[in-house]
C-alpha positions in Angstrom: 108.4 104.9 107.3 105.8 106.4 105.1 103.8 109.3 106.5 100.3 110.4 105.4 98.1 113.5 105.8 94.5 114.3 104.8 93.8 117.4 102.8 91.2 119.9 103.5 87.9 119.5 101.6 87.9 120.7 98.0 85.5 120.6 95.1 85.2 117.1 93.6 86.3 117.0 89.9 84.3 113.8 89.3 81.0 114.6 91.1 80.7 118.4 91.0 77.9 118.6 93.6 80.2 117.1 96.3 83.3 118.0 98.3 86.3 115.6 98.3 89.3 114.9 100.6 92.4 113.0 99.8 94.9 111.0 101.9 98.3 112.0 100.6 101.7 110.4 101.0 104.0 113.0 102.6 106.9 113.6 100.2 109.7 113.1 102.8 111.6 111.0 100.4 111.2 109.6 96.8 108.9 106.7 96.4 110.4 103.8 94.4 108.5 101.3 92.1 108.4 98.6 94.8 106.8 100.9 97.4 104.5 102.6 94.9 103.4 99.2 93.7 102.2 98.3 97.2 100.5 101.7 97.5 98.7 101.1 94.2 97.4 97.8 95.5 96.0 99.7 98.5 94.1 102.1 96.2 96.5 105.0 95.8 97.3 106.7 92.5 100.0 108.9 91.2 99.8 112.4 89.7 103.4 113.4 89.0 105.2 113.1 92.4 101.8 113.5 94.2 100.5 110.1 95.5 97.0 110.1 96.9 93.8 108.2 97.4 90.2 109.4 98.0 89.4 109.8 101.7 85.9 111.3 101.7 84.0 110.9 104.9 80.5 110.7 103.4 81.2 109.4 99.9 82.9 106.2 98.7 82.2 106.5 95.0 85.8 106.3 93.8 86.8 102.7 93.6 90.1 101.4 92.3 89.9 98.9 89.4 92.3 96.7 87.5 92.0 94.3 84.6 92.9 90.6 85.2 95.1 90.3 82.2 95.4 86.5 82.1 91.6 86.1 82.1 90.8 89.0 79.8 88.8 88.0 76.7 88.2 90.4 73.8 84.6 91.4 73.0 83.6 91.6 69.4 83.8 95.5 69.3 87.2 95.4 71.0 88.5 92.9 68.5 87.3 95.2 65.7 89.0 98.2 67.3 92.3 96.2 67.7 92.3 95.3 64.1 91.3 98.7 62.9 94.3 100.4 64.5 97.0 97.9 63.7 98.5 100.5 61.3 99.5 102.6 64.3 103.2 102.5 65.3 103.9 102.6 69.0 107.3 103.7 70.4 108.2 103.9 74.1 110.4 106.6 75.5 111.5 108.1 78.9 109.3 111.0 80.0 110.1 114.1 78.1 108.6 117.3 76.7 107.9 118.0 73.1 105.8 120.9 71.7 103.7 118.6 69.6 102.8 116.4 72.6 101.7 119.5 74.5 99.7 120.8 71.6 97.9 117.4 71.2 97.2 117.5 75.0 95.7 121.0 74.9 93.5 120.2 71.9 92.3 116.9 73.4 91.3 118.7 76.6 89.5 121.4 74.7 87.6 118.9 72.6 86.8 116.2 75.2 86.9 117.9 78.6 85.9 121.5 78.0 84.9 123.2 81.2 86.5 120.4 83.4 89.4 122.6 84.4 92.1 120.6 82.6 91.3 122.4 79.4 93.0 125.4 81.0 96.2 123.6 82.1 99.3 125.6 81.5 102.7 124.1 80.6 103.7 123.9 84.2 100.6 122.0 85.2 101.1 119.6 82.2 104.7 119.0 83.2 103.9 118.4 86.9 101.0 116.0 86.0 102.6 113.9 83.4 106.3 114.4 83.1 107.5 113.9 86.7 107.9 110.5 88.3 110.0 108.6 90.8 109.1 105.2 89.3 109.7 103.5 86.0 107.4 105.5 83.7 107.2 105.4 80.0 105.8 107.9 77.4 104.4 106.0 74.5 103.9 107.7 71.1 101.4 106.3 68.6 101.9 107.5 65.0 99.9 107.0 61.9 102.6 107.4 59.3 104.2 110.8 60.2 101.2 112.0 62.1 101.1 111.9 65.9 97.8 110.4 66.9 98.1 109.5 70.6 100.2 109.7 73.7 100.0 107.4 76.7 101.8 107.6 80.0 102.3 104.2 81.8 104.1 103.1 85.0 105.8 99.7 84.9 105.4 98.1 88.4 106.2 94.7 89.9 102.7 93.2 89.4 101.4 95.2 86.4 101.2 98.3 84.4 99.4 101.4 85.7 97.6 103.5 83.1 98.4 107.1 84.2 96.9 109.1 81.4 96.1 108.9 77.6 95.3 111.7 75.2 94.8 111.5 71.4 93.7 113.3 68.3 90.0 113.9 68.9 89.5 115.2 65.4 90.0 111.8 63.7 86.6 110.3 62.9 85.8 106.6 63.0 88.6 105.9 65.4 88.6 104.1 68.8 91.9 105.3 70.1 90.9 105.0 73.8 89.7 101.4 73.4 92.7 100.5 71.3 95.1 102.0 73.9 93.8 100.0 76.8 94.0 96.8 74.6 97.6 97.7 73.7 98.4 98.1 77.4 96.8 94.7 78.1 99.0 93.1 75.4 102.0 94.8 76.9 101.2 93.3 80.3 101.0 89.9 78.6 104.4 90.4 76.9 106.0 91.4 80.2 104.3 88.6 82.1 102.5 91.1 84.4 99.1 89.9 85.7 97.3 93.3 86.1 96.5 96.5 84.3 95.5 99.2 86.8 93.0 101.6 85.4 92.7 104.1 88.3 89.2 104.9 89.7 85.8 103.7 88.5 82.9 106.0 89.5 79.5 104.5 88.8 77.9 107.9 88.7 80.4 109.5 86.4 79.6 108.8 82.7 83.1 109.4 81.5 84.4 106.6 83.8 82.0 103.9 82.6 84.2 102.7 79.8 86.4 100.8 82.3 83.7 98.2 82.9 84.0 97.1 79.3 87.3 95.4 80.0 86.4 92.2 81.8 87.1 90.5 84.1 87.5 93.7 86.1 88.6 93.6 89.7 87.6 96.2 92.2 89.1 97.2 95.6 86.4 96.9 98.3 87.0 97.0 102.0 90.7 96.5 101.4 90.3 93.4 99.3 90.4 93.0 95.5 87.4 91.2 94.2 85.6 90.7 90.9 83.2 93.5 89.9 79.9 91.7 89.7 77.1 92.6 87.3 74.9 93.9 90.2 77.4 96.7 90.8 76.8 98.0 87.3 73.1 98.7 87.7 
């Protein structure tokens, strides 16, 4: 039987003026894909072997979201991004370390998330965050010719893919790597016959999280039930 514990309060990395708590699965034994899939449906996420969900007494800003793949329709800008990046070559691998992956990760954090804490991640933190998993996880490389442009970590689960983390070459201008990557994952779900793409947490007050609402229809976990994110929730 799974066991859980709640952490002590810590500084919230999404809303810096608040404290956060997490409900954590006690690592008494490895979590397989079937079990983690059920936890994901209940709002948990994975960071390496660490499985958690927000459990803040006075804040409920972090809401789990997923794309309904079968109902998803491209917007005009998304279709442009999809066509614009068709020259990228994607290859899927088991989780593994390569120096150029880590260099791309460090540069991405410096360019896109300076001061957020992850820009100071050491190799051990990088490895624990992205390269450890008890489920069916894939590391996807995206190349433009010989140049490595993007890395994405995904989990393959019974009812969908879970988007763990993506980082890319932030120096390339006129690129929409982030948008293209989510579209690529949606298409992978379709190829595999999986109905959902889990995108982690959406936080209305966090600007960097707002991109997730561009992928409609988006379902949100509210009061233990998955439901469509309505337009009133966006304002």
